[in-house]
N, C-alpha and C positions, 0 to 999 in steps of 0.2 A: 882706491887701494886699500888693503886691509889692515887693521890696526896691528902694531908690532906685538909680538907676544913675548911675555915675561917668561922668567925660567920655569914656572910650574905649567906653561902652554896656554895660561890665561891671557886673553887680550889686553894690553897696557892701555890706558885711559888717554884717549885724545884730548887735545884742547877741545875746550868747551864740553865735555862729557861730566864732569864734577858737578854732582848734586848739591845744592844748596838749599838749606829749608828757607822757606816763607810762610808769612801768615796771610791769609786771603780774608777780607771780610766786605760783605756787600750789605746794601739795603736798596731793594728793587721793589718799585711800586704798585707794579701790575702782577696778579697773580700767575697770569701766563707765563710772562717772562721770568718772574722768581722761580718757578717750577723750570724752566729751562735752564737757567744760570747754576740753580742747585744742582741739577744733573749733571753739569759740565764740571762744577767744583769739586762734587763728591768723587767724581771719576778720577780726579787729579790728587786728593789729599784725604787727611783725616778730619772729621769734625769734631772740632774742640766745642762749639756752643752754637746753638741756632745758625747764625750765618757767619761764621768764624771757622777758618779750616787751617791746617798747619800740611805744607806740601813739601816734598823735597823733589826739586826741580833742575834741571839742567837749564843752561841758557835758552836752548833753542824750545825744550818745553815750555819755560815759562812765558816766552814770546808767543808760542802756539795758543797758549792758554788765554793769554791776553787779547790775543787775536780773535779767538772763538767767542769771548765773553763779550768783546766789543760789538761783535754783529748781533748779539742779542739783546743788548740794553738798549735803553733810551737815555742818551747822555743827559738830556734836558733835566730828567728827574729822578735817574737811578744813580747809585754811587756805588764804586767798585775801587777797593784799595787792596794793593799787594805790597807787602813790606817783609825786606830781607831781614831773617834773625841772625844777629850778631854770633859768633862762635868764641867763647863759649855763650850760649843764650843767658838772658838776663830777664829776670820777670818773676811773677808769682800768681797763685791760683788761690783763690778765696770761693767759698761757697760749694754748693754741690758740684760733683763731678758728674758731667753731662755724658761722658763715654760710658762709663759703667765697666766693669770687668773684661772688657774684649781682649782680643788679643793682639798685641802689637810686635812689630817686626824690632828687635832689639837693636839692631844695627842702623836702624833707619834714623837720620838725624831728628826727623819729626816726631819718631816715637822717644828719642832722648829728651827732646825739650817738652814732651807731654809728660815724661816721668819726672823731670826736674821740677816742672812747674807743681805738680801733684805734691813733691815733696817739699815745696817751698823753700828750696835753695836757689840764690841768686844765679 
């Protein structure tokens, strides 16, 4: 069944379509697994720092990402964490900006998180 349309003709958000910003961090012991986890994670989000990413995920995308990563890691020695970022986001950024002056999509919650952290606002 197609999603109901809004007055402007755009499809309305269906339950489960809402994107929520998450922070993903990992420590992978094997270089081969690390390369695979990195490739999967960078496809899902914006790199904040070495093994730390921000990603705007629907519940379905979040579950898919976690399932994909679970298939790539060795749970006995690797550590992967995914945290939902509260709205409004809280936190801070100190030290060099690893992202550089790249292009961010302003409407993206992950991009807003990065901008707030860069500015040092809570």
